[in-house]
VMD Tcl script that draws the C-alpha trace (Angstrom):
set ca {
  {72.13 36.83 -73.45}
  {70.88 34.28 -70.97}
  {67.48 33.65 -69.74}
  {67.00 32.58 -66.09}
  {64.85 29.74 -65.52}
  {61.71 30.38 -63.47}
  {61.74 29.65 -59.93}
  {58.72 27.20 -59.84}
  {58.40 26.96 -56.08}
  {58.32 30.87 -55.68}
  {55.94 31.08 -58.94}
  {53.57 28.49 -57.38}
  {53.51 30.05 -53.87}
  {52.89 33.48 -54.95}
  {50.11 32.25 -57.38}
  {48.62 30.17 -54.48}
  {48.81 33.19 -52.43}
  {46.97 35.32 -55.14}
  {44.34 32.64 -55.41}
  {43.93 32.55 -51.66}
  {43.74 36.23 -51.40}
  {41.06 36.49 -54.23}
  {39.06 33.76 -52.44}
  {39.13 35.86 -48.93}
  {38.27 38.92 -51.09}
  {35.12 37.16 -52.69}
  {33.82 35.79 -49.48}
  {34.21 39.18 -47.78}
  {32.06 40.63 -50.83}
  {29.26 38.27 -50.42}
  {26.44 39.38 -48.17}
  {26.26 37.17 -45.22}
  {22.55 36.22 -43.99}
  {21.79 36.98 -40.39}
  {18.46 35.77 -38.72}
  {16.38 38.52 -36.95}
  {13.94 37.80 -34.16}
  {10.88 39.67 -33.95}
  {8.71 39.98 -30.71}
  {5.34 41.23 -30.38}
  {5.30 41.63 -26.61}
  {2.28 40.99 -24.37}
  {1.71 40.58 -20.97}
  {-0.26 36.86 -21.57}
  {1.69 35.98 -24.97}
  {4.52 36.93 -27.12}
  {4.55 36.67 -30.60}
  {7.67 35.53 -32.46}
  {8.97 35.67 -36.21}
  {12.07 34.92 -37.60}
  {13.58 37.11 -40.46}
  {16.51 36.63 -42.89}
  {18.57 39.56 -43.68}
  {19.49 38.19 -47.08}
  {15.85 37.41 -48.39}
  {14.49 40.39 -46.28}
  {11.36 37.99 -45.38}
  {9.99 37.10 -42.07}
  {7.95 34.12 -40.97}
  {5.68 33.38 -38.00}
  {7.82 31.26 -35.66}
  {5.69 30.73 -32.42}
  {3.70 32.25 -29.65}
  {5.24 32.23 -26.22}
  {2.93 31.99 -23.12}
  {4.03 34.95 -20.65}
  {3.58 35.00 -16.86}
  {2.58 38.49 -16.17}
  {4.65 39.71 -19.02}
  {7.80 37.64 -18.18}
  {8.77 34.63 -20.58}
  {10.52 31.42 -19.73}
  {13.64 33.01 -20.05}
  {15.76 29.84 -20.46}
  {13.26 28.89 -23.51}
  {13.89 32.33 -25.02}
  {17.39 32.47 -24.60}
  {17.70 29.05 -25.92}
  {15.76 30.06 -29.10}
  {18.09 33.09 -29.71}
  {21.15 31.03 -29.17}
  {20.11 27.83 -30.94}
  {19.23 29.72 -34.12}
  {22.03 32.24 -33.89}
  {20.07 35.34 -33.82}
  {21.85 38.38 -34.20}
  {19.31 41.08 -33.90}
  {16.11 41.06 -31.72}
  {13.32 43.72 -32.59}
  {10.84 44.10 -29.76}
  {7.65 45.76 -30.38}
  {6.91 49.06 -28.61}
  {3.06 49.48 -28.35}
  {2.75 53.14 -28.34}
  {-0.44 54.92 -28.22}
  {-1.65 56.32 -31.37}
  {-0.56 59.85 -30.66}
  {3.03 58.19 -30.09}
  {3.02 58.64 -26.31}
  {4.10 55.92 -24.07}
  {1.37 53.40 -22.63}
  {1.81 51.12 -19.79}
  {2.10 48.37 -22.02}
  {4.96 50.23 -24.01}
  {6.58 50.68 -20.46}
  {6.76 47.30 -19.89}
  {7.80 46.16 -23.41}
  {10.77 48.74 -22.95}
  {11.65 46.93 -19.58}
  {11.44 43.48 -21.04}
  {13.77 44.56 -23.95}
  {16.27 46.02 -21.31}
  {16.24 42.73 -19.25}
  {16.83 40.78 -22.40}
  {19.73 42.75 -23.43}
  {21.21 42.39 -19.93}
  {20.51 38.47 -19.99}
  {22.05 38.17 -23.31}
  {25.14 40.29 -22.30}
  {25.50 38.12 -19.16}
  {25.41 34.84 -21.36}
  {28.05 36.56 -23.67}
  {25.44 36.20 -26.47}
  {26.46 38.65 -29.21}
  {22.83 39.73 -30.12}
  {21.53 43.26 -30.27}
  {18.12 44.07 -28.78}
  {16.21 47.05 -30.57}
  {12.75 48.67 -30.19}
  {10.13 49.35 -32.82}
  {7.00 51.14 -33.21}
  {4.24 48.60 -33.49}
  {1.31 50.62 -33.83}
  {-1.55 48.95 -35.61}
  {0.46 45.71 -36.35}
  {-1.99 43.69 -34.54}
  {-5.05 45.33 -36.59}
  {-2.95 44.52 -39.88}
  {-2.24 41.09 -38.79}
  {-5.99 40.12 -37.82}
  {-7.06 41.54 -41.32}
  {-4.26 39.49 -43.10}
  {-5.16 36.45 -40.77}
  {-8.64 36.75 -41.97}
  {-8.24 37.31 -45.64}
  {-6.05 34.30 -45.95}
  {-8.11 32.26 -43.73}
  {-5.41 31.57 -40.98}
  {-7.87 32.15 -38.40}
  {-11.59 31.11 -38.17}
  {-12.50 33.08 -35.00}
  {-11.92 36.58 -33.92}
  {-10.16 35.41 -30.71}
  {-7.52 33.04 -32.49}
  {-4.05 34.45 -31.80}
  {-2.36 36.44 -34.39}
  {0.58 37.61 -32.05}
  {3.15 35.51 -34.34}
  {1.82 37.31 -37.63}
  {1.99 40.78 -35.96}
  {5.74 39.96 -35.36}
  {6.08 39.52 -39.01}
  {4.51 42.62 -39.91}
  {7.07 44.23 -37.15}
  {9.82 42.50 -39.03}
  {8.69 43.59 -42.32}
  {8.70 47.35 -41.28}
  {12.30 46.81 -40.21}
  {13.33 45.40 -43.54}
  {11.46 48.23 -45.23}
  {13.20 50.78 -42.89}
  {15.95 49.43 -40.45}
  {16.01 53.02 -39.07}
  {12.75 52.73 -37.67}
  {14.27 50.29 -35.00}
  {16.38 52.07 -32.20}
  {18.68 50.86 -29.55}
  {16.99 50.44 -26.04}
  {18.80 53.56 -24.76}
  {17.70 55.76 -27.58}
  {14.14 55.52 -26.30}
  {13.15 57.01 -22.94}
  {10.84 54.59 -21.06}
  {9.04 57.64 -19.28}
}
mol new
graphics top color blue
foreach p $ca { graphics top sphere $p radius 0.5 }
foreach p [lrange $ca 0 end-1] q [lrange $ca 1 end] { graphics top cylinder $p $q radius 0.2 }
display resetview
């Protein structure tokens, strides 16, 4: 009876292939963090918060000046591209009974324009709308309790955007694609 010597080249190649496949499989199983931008839309200013899908946390980012509901588009698009934002959640300021307000119609129009501009530039970012009722009230209370504001007129728009993202992390189905909501 003769025992054949192992073909070391083939054995090494197949072993290397198994290791490579295992590494590929492990990286596919590991969750990947994505950055989400929350926007508290307003006619004079817009609060911004950045959220991380892995930690499911949000932090106040900035407050952008708005010109009659229009941002500095180059700045906003630059922020989205620089930070590698994959989803933008725009707050939809509905009335307490759930009906549309003039501001919610403008927010919806802004979200459509943002999605269109991102598409034109080839930026793979989804734009969603989410009910933001009472986020400003909650943000003001939170800011007072923590001493983040000293005056009731101090801006809290970025904190409102954080609350918006926290609601999104708690229930991602609360944010809907632009086309799923009628602008009325």
